[in-house]
C-alpha positions as CSV (number, residue, x, y, z in Angstrom):
1,X,0.0,0.0,0.0
2,X,1.1,3.6,-0.6
3,X,2.8,5.0,2.5
4,X,0.7,7.5,4.4
5,X,1.8,11.1,4.2
6,X,3.0,11.2,7.9
7,X,5.2,13.8,9.5
8,X,8.8,12.7,10.0
9,X,9.0,11.1,13.4
10,X,5.7,9.2,13.2
11,X,6.2,5.5,12.3
12,X,3.8,2.9,11.0
13,X,3.7,-0.8,11.7
14,X,1.5,-3.9,11.7
15,X,1.0,-5.9,14.9
16,X,-0.5,-9.4,14.3
17,X,-2.7,-11.5,16.6
18,X,-4.7,-8.9,18.5
19,X,-8.1,-10.4,19.3
20,X,-8.4,-11.8,15.9
21,X,-7.0,-8.7,14.2
22,X,-3.7,-7.7,12.5
23,X,-3.7,-4.1,13.8
24,X,-2.1,-1.1,12.1
25,X,-0.4,1.2,14.6
26,X,1.1,4.7,14.4
27,X,3.7,5.6,17.0
28,X,5.7,8.6,18.1
29,X,8.1,9.2,20.9
30,X,10.4,7.1,23.1
31,X,8.9,3.6,24.0
32,X,10.6,4.0,27.3
33,X,8.4,7.0,28.2
34,X,4.8,6.8,29.7
35,X,2.2,5.8,27.1
36,X,-0.8,7.6,25.7
37,X,-3.4,5.8,23.6
38,X,-5.3,7.8,20.9
39,X,-8.6,6.4,19.6
40,X,-10.1,7.8,16.4
41,X,-13.8,8.1,15.3
42,X,-15.8,8.0,12.1
43,X,-15.0,8.6,9.3
44,X,-11.5,8.9,10.5
45,X,-8.3,6.8,11.0
46,X,-5.2,6.7,13.2
47,X,-4.0,9.2,10.6
48,X,-6.4,11.7,12.1
49,X,-4.0,12.1,15.1
50,X,-1.0,13.0,12.8
51,X,-0.9,16.7,14.0
52,X,-0.9,16.0,17.7
53,X,1.3,12.9,18.0
54,X,4.7,14.6,17.8
55,X,3.8,17.5,20.1
56,X,2.5,15.0,22.7
57,X,5.6,12.9,22.3
58,X,7.7,16.1,22.9
59,X,6.0,16.4,26.3
60,X,7.6,13.2,27.3
61,X,5.2,10.4,26.1
62,X,5.2,7.4,23.9
63,X,2.1,8.0,21.7
64,X,0.3,5.2,20.0
65,X,-2.7,5.4,17.7
66,X,-4.3,2.3,16.1
67,X,-6.7,1.9,13.1
68,X,-9.5,0.5,15.1
69,X,-11.6,-2.6,14.2
70,X,-13.3,-1.9,10.9
71,X,-10.9,0.8,9.8
72,X,-7.9,1.5,7.6
73,X,-5.1,-0.9,7.5
74,X,-6.2,-3.1,10.4
75,X,-7.5,-6.4,9.0
76,X,-9.3,-9.5,10.4
77,X,-12.8,-8.0,10.5
78,X,-15.7,-8.6,8.2
79,X,-17.5,-6.0,6.2
80,X,-20.6,-8.1,5.6
81,X,-23.8,-6.3,6.5
82,X,-25.3,-9.7,7.3
83,X,-22.4,-10.8,9.3
84,X,-22.0,-11.0,13.1
85,X,-22.2,-7.6,14.8
86,X,-20.8,-8.8,18.1
87,X,-17.1,-8.2,17.3
88,X,-18.0,-4.5,16.9
89,X,-19.7,-4.0,20.3
90,X,-18.2,-1.8,22.9
91,X,-16.9,-4.5,25.2
92,X,-15.0,-6.1,22.4
93,X,-13.5,-2.8,21.2
94,X,-12.2,-2.4,24.7
95,X,-10.8,-5.9,24.5
96,X,-9.0,-4.9,21.2
97,X,-7.2,-2.1,23.1
98,X,-6.2,-4.4,26.0
99,X,-4.8,-6.8,23.4
100,X,-2.9,-4.0,21.7
101,X,-1.3,-2.9,25.0
102,X,-0.3,-6.4,25.8
103,X,1.3,-6.8,22.3
104,X,3.4,-3.6,22.8
105,X,4.4,-4.6,26.3
106,X,2.3,-2.1,28.2
107,X,0.5,-3.0,31.5
108,X,-1.2,0.4,31.5
109,X,-1.4,3.8,29.8
110,X,-1.3,7.1,31.5
111,X,-4.3,8.2,29.5
112,X,-6.6,7.0,26.8
113,X,-7.8,9.8,24.5
114,X,-10.8,9.3,22.3
115,X,-12.5,11.5,19.6
116,X,-16.0,11.1,18.1
117,X,-16.9,7.4,18.3
118,X,-13.5,6.8,19.8
119,X,-14.8,8.8,22.8
120,X,-17.2,6.2,24.1
121,X,-14.6,3.5,23.5
122,X,-12.2,5.5,25.6
123,X,-14.8,6.1,28.2
124,X,-15.6,2.3,28.5
125,X,-11.9,1.5,28.6
126,X,-11.7,3.8,31.7
127,X,-14.9,2.5,33.2
128,X,-14.2,-1.2,32.8
129,X,-10.4,-1.2,33.5
130,X,-9.4,1.8,35.5
131,X,-6.2,-0.1,36.5
132,X,-5.1,-0.1,32.9
133,X,-6.5,3.1,31.5
134,X,-5.6,5.5,34.4
135,X,-7.0,8.7,33.0
136,X,-9.3,9.6,30.1
137,X,-9.7,12.5,27.8
138,X,-13.0,12.6,25.8
139,X,-13.3,14.7,22.7
140,X,-16.4,15.8,20.9
141,X,-18.8,13.2,22.3
142,X,-19.9,13.5,25.9
143,X,-20.2,10.3,28.0
144,X,-23.5,9.9,29.9
145,X,-22.6,6.7,31.7
146,X,-23.9,3.1,31.3
147,X,-27.6,2.6,30.4
148,X,-29.9,2.2,33.4
149,X,-31.6,-1.1,34.1
150,X,-35.3,-0.9,33.7
151,X,-35.4,2.3,31.7
152,X,-39.0,3.1,30.7
153,X,-39.7,2.8,26.9
154,X,-40.2,6.2,25.2
155,X,-43.8,7.2,25.0
156,X,-43.3,8.1,21.3
157,X,-41.4,6.7,18.4
158,X,-38.9,9.5,17.6
159,X,-38.3,8.1,14.1
160,X,-42.0,8.2,13.2
161,X,-42.2,11.7,14.6
162,X,-39.2,12.8,12.5
163,X,-40.9,11.4,9.4
164,X,-44.1,13.1,10.3
165,X,-42.5,16.6,10.4
166,X,-43.6,19.1,7.6
167,X,-40.2,18.5,6.2
168,X,-39.7,14.7,6.9
169,X,-36.4,13.9,8.5
170,X,-34.2,10.9,9.5
171,X,-31.5,10.6,12.2
172,X,-28.1,10.0,10.7
173,X,-27.2,7.1,13.1
174,X,-30.3,5.1,11.9
175,X,-29.5,6.0,8.3
176,X,-26.0,4.7,8.8
177,X,-27.5,1.5,10.1
178,X,-29.3,0.8,6.8
179,X,-28.0,-1.7,4.2
180,X,-27.8,1.1,1.6
181,X,-25.6,3.6,3.5
182,X,-22.1,2.2,2.6
183,X,-22.8,1.8,-1.1
184,X,-24.4,5.3,-1.3
185,X,-21.3,6.9,0.1
186,X,-18.8,4.7,-1.8
187,X,-20.6,5.5,-5.0
188,X,-21.4,9.1,-4.3
189,X,-22.2,10.9,-7.6
190,X,-19.6,13.6,-6.9
191,X,-16.9,10.9,-6.3
192,X,-15.5,9.7,-3.0
193,X,-12.9,12.5,-2.5
194,X,-15.5,15.2,-3.1
195,X,-17.9,13.4,-0.7
196,X,-15.3,13.3,2.0
197,X,-14.3,16.9,1.4
198,X,-17.9,18.1,1.7
199,X,-18.5,15.9,4.8
200,X,-15.5,17.2,6.6
201,X,-16.2,20.8,5.6
202,X,-19.9,20.5,6.7
203,X,-19.0,19.5,10.3
204,X,-16.0,21.9,10.7
205,X,-15.8,25.5,11.9
206,X,-15.4,26.5,8.3
207,X,-19.2,26.0,7.8
208,X,-20.6,29.2,9.2
209,X,-23.9,27.8,10.4
210,X,-22.2,25.5,13.0
211,X,-23.2,27.5,16.1
212,X,-24.4,25.0,18.6
213,X,-26.8,25.6,21.4
214,X,-28.6,23.4,23.9
215,X,-31.7,21.7,22.4
216,X,-34.9,21.6,24.3
217,X,-35.1,17.8,24.5
218,X,-35.2,14.5,22.6
219,X,-38.2,15.4,20.4
220,X,-38.5,15.5,16.7
221,X,-39.1,19.3,16.7
222,X,-35.9,19.9,18.7
223,X,-33.8,17.4,16.8
224,X,-34.9,19.1,13.5
225,X,-32.9,22.1,14.6
226,X,-29.7,20.1,14.2
227,X,-27.7,20.5,10.9
228,X,-28.6,18.0,8.2
229,X,-25.5,16.0,8.7
230,X,-27.1,14.8,12.0
231,X,-30.8,15.0,11.2
232,X,-31.1,14.5,7.4
233,X,-33.9,15.1,5.0
234,X,-35.7,11.8,4.7
235,X,-35.5,11.7,0.9
236,X,-31.7,12.2,0.8
237,X,-28.8,10.0,1.5
238,X,-25.6,11.3,3.1
239,X,-23.8,11.9,-0.2
240,X,-26.7,14.2,-1.3
241,X,-26.9,15.8,2.1
242,X,-23.3,17.1,2.1
243,X,-23.1,17.8,-1.6
244,X,-25.3,20.9,-1.0
245,X,-22.5,22.2,1.3
246,X,-19.5,21.5,-0.9
247,X,-16.8,24.2,-0.3
248,X,-15.8,26.4,-3.2
249,X,-12.5,26.0,-5.0
250,X,-11.2,29.0,-3.1
251,X,-12.2,27.6,0.2
252,X,-10.5,24.3,-0.6
253,X,-7.3,26.0,-1.7
254,X,-7.2,28.0,1.6
255,X,-7.9,25.1,3.9
256,X,-4.8,24.5,6.0
257,X,-6.1,21.8,8.3
258,X,-7.1,19.4,5.6
259,X,-4.9,20.0,2.5
260,X,-5.5,17.9,-0.7
261,X,-2.7,15.4,0.1
262,X,-4.3,14.6,3.5
263,X,-7.8,14.3,2.0
264,X,-6.3,12.0,-0.7
265,X,-5.0,9.7,2.1
266,X,-8.5,9.4,3.6
267,X,-10.1,8.8,0.2
268,X,-7.5,6.1,-0.7
269,X,-8.0,4.3,2.6
270,X,-11.8,4.4,2.4
271,X,-11.8,3.7,-1.3
272,X,-10.0,0.4,-0.4
273,X,-12.0,-0.6,2.7
274,X,-15.4,1.0,2.3
275,X,-17.3,2.4,5.3
276,X,-19.1,-0.6,6.5
277,X,-16.6,-1.5,9.2
278,X,-17.2,1.8,10.9
279,X,-21.0,1.7,10.3
280,X,-21.2,-1.6,12.2
281,X,-20.4,0.4,15.3
282,X,-23.5,2.5,14.8
283,X,-25.6,-0.6,14.2
284,X,-24.5,-2.1,17.5
285,X,-26.0,1.0,19.1
286,X,-29.2,1.4,17.1
287,X,-30.2,-2.2,17.2
288,X,-29.9,-2.2,21.0
289,X,-28.7,-5.8,20.9
290,X,-25.9,-5.2,23.3
291,X,-27.5,-2.9,25.8
292,X,-28.1,-5.7,28.4
293,X,-24.3,-6.3,28.9
294,X,-23.7,-2.6,29.2
295,X,-26.5,-2.5,31.9
296,X,-24.2,-4.7,34.0
297,X,-22.5,-1.4,34.9
298,X,-25.7,0.6,35.5
299,X,-25.1,3.3,38.0
300,X,-21.3,3.2,37.8
301,X,-19.3,6.3,36.9
302,X,-15.8,6.9,35.5
303,X,-13.7,7.3,38.6
304,X,-10.3,8.0,37.0
305,X,-9.4,11.6,36.2
306,X,-11.2,12.9,33.1
307,X,-11.4,15.9,30.9
308,X,-13.5,16.9,27.9
309,X,-12.3,18.8,24.9
310,X,-14.3,19.9,21.8
311,X,-14.6,22.5,19.2
312,X,-16.8,25.5,20.1
313,X,-18.4,25.0,16.7
314,X,-19.1,21.3,17.2
315,X,-22.7,20.3,17.3
316,X,-21.5,16.9,18.6
317,X,-21.6,18.3,22.1
318,X,-25.3,19.1,21.8
319,X,-26.7,16.4,19.5
320,X,-27.9,14.5,22.6
321,X,-29.8,17.0,24.7
322,X,-28.4,17.2,28.3
323,X,-25.4,14.9,27.6
324,X,-22.8,17.5,28.5
325,X,-24.6,18.3,31.8
326,X,-25.0,14.7,32.7
327,X,-21.3,14.1,32.2
328,X,-20.6,17.0,34.6
329,X,-23.1,15.8,37.1
330,X,-23.0,12.0,37.3
331,X,-21.0,10.0,34.8
332,X,-17.5,11.3,35.7
333,X,-16.6,11.7,39.3
334,X,-13.3,13.4,38.7
335,X,-14.0,15.7,35.7
336,X,-11.1,18.1,35.7
337,X,-12.3,20.6,33.1
338,X,-14.3,21.1,29.9
339,X,-12.7,23.1,27.1
340,X,-14.6,24.3,24.0
341,X,-11.9,25.5,21.5
342,X,-12.7,28.5,19.3
343,X,-12.1,28.1,15.6
344,X,-12.7,24.3,15.7
345,X,-15.7,22.3,14.7
346,X,-16.1,18.5,15.0
347,X,-12.5,17.6,13.8
348,X,-10.9,19.5,16.7
349,X,-7.5,17.8,16.8
350,X,-7.1,18.4,13.1
351,X,-8.6,21.9,13.0
352,X,-6.9,23.3,16.1
353,X,-4.1,20.9,17.0
354,X,-2.0,23.4,19.0
355,X,-4.9,24.2,21.3
356,X,-5.7,20.5,21.7
357,X,-2.1,19.7,22.7
358,X,-2.1,22.7,25.1
359,X,-5.2,21.5,27.0
360,X,-4.1,17.8,26.9
361,X,-0.7,18.9,28.3
362,X,-2.5,20.8,31.1
363,X,-4.5,17.7,31.9
364,X,-1.5,15.4,31.9
365,X,0.6,17.9,34.0
366,X,-2.2,17.9,36.5
367,X,-2.1,14.1,36.7
368,X,1.7,14.2,37.3
369,X,1.3,16.9,40.0
370,X,-1.3,14.7,41.7
371,X,1.2,11.9,41.9
372,X,-0.9,9.8,39.5
373,X,2.3,9.0,37.6
374,X,5.8,10.4,37.2
375,X,7.6,11.6,34.0
């Protein structure tokens, strides 16, 4: 495969035999130093951390970032829509990370750092094995804790209510769970690179309408206030949804956080693997098949030190009404700070890497001063 356009000092290797996977790993820094584990989201890759890995390594860490199950150059997973979803459930994604740490000779990491769908994986790592994942930084997706046992069923079907709106709508996670989603994105009429360019642009601070605020609640009327990349028009797929927001040639030329060479790397990787591996994660959630095992930890909170970082222009912090407040109130007992970074949307570590490193550095320095670990 073509080498990724990585900054000098970030290395790439394959590690076989990890929970049924051959896992692709990016690394930076001295392996003798304390370790940080970085977990990407969708549609991202380990490559998404390229701008922060060397600065974090310069703070005195060995920084590792895998392509997670279903993504990139990691192999051993099935992209069959009709295949077994169980390998993609949260418990097994945590098991993947434990296997990775064992393979690289680590009994623990000083912090696990997760962005987007990597955020709940990081949160469950910290919740299930606080002895291994000794601190956690969540980015762009607040953690509301394990599902409660015996939750009452919603009085109304939110999806029926969305379809009944004057402008019928559909929630993106349930769209991503349909059999047609992968092919629609892979075969986008505008081409895969243009689809990804528009998708990344639409959720970034470059799109001027990304000005999030707290929604009134989990109702169709409130959710319809979200941008269309979260609550889509019911008669459009994701390719058509983002095509309407394609940046101009001048905007693309002036984009410093995602230049054409970096976009080409994403397009090449997804052009080879498709999106279904990542979409399986959404299906695990929307089907509800694995809620019962998560309920084993009902009422339990993350007890290790935690911080939350996001872009100030990121609707991800508000797409689930009340999630940010719940994280502050109950789901994390040692929440050190929340930072919403100006000039960043959803892709915060790519849009504003210097600010992300500064806040992560502050969090890690606080752990060291607490005696949580020693550099």
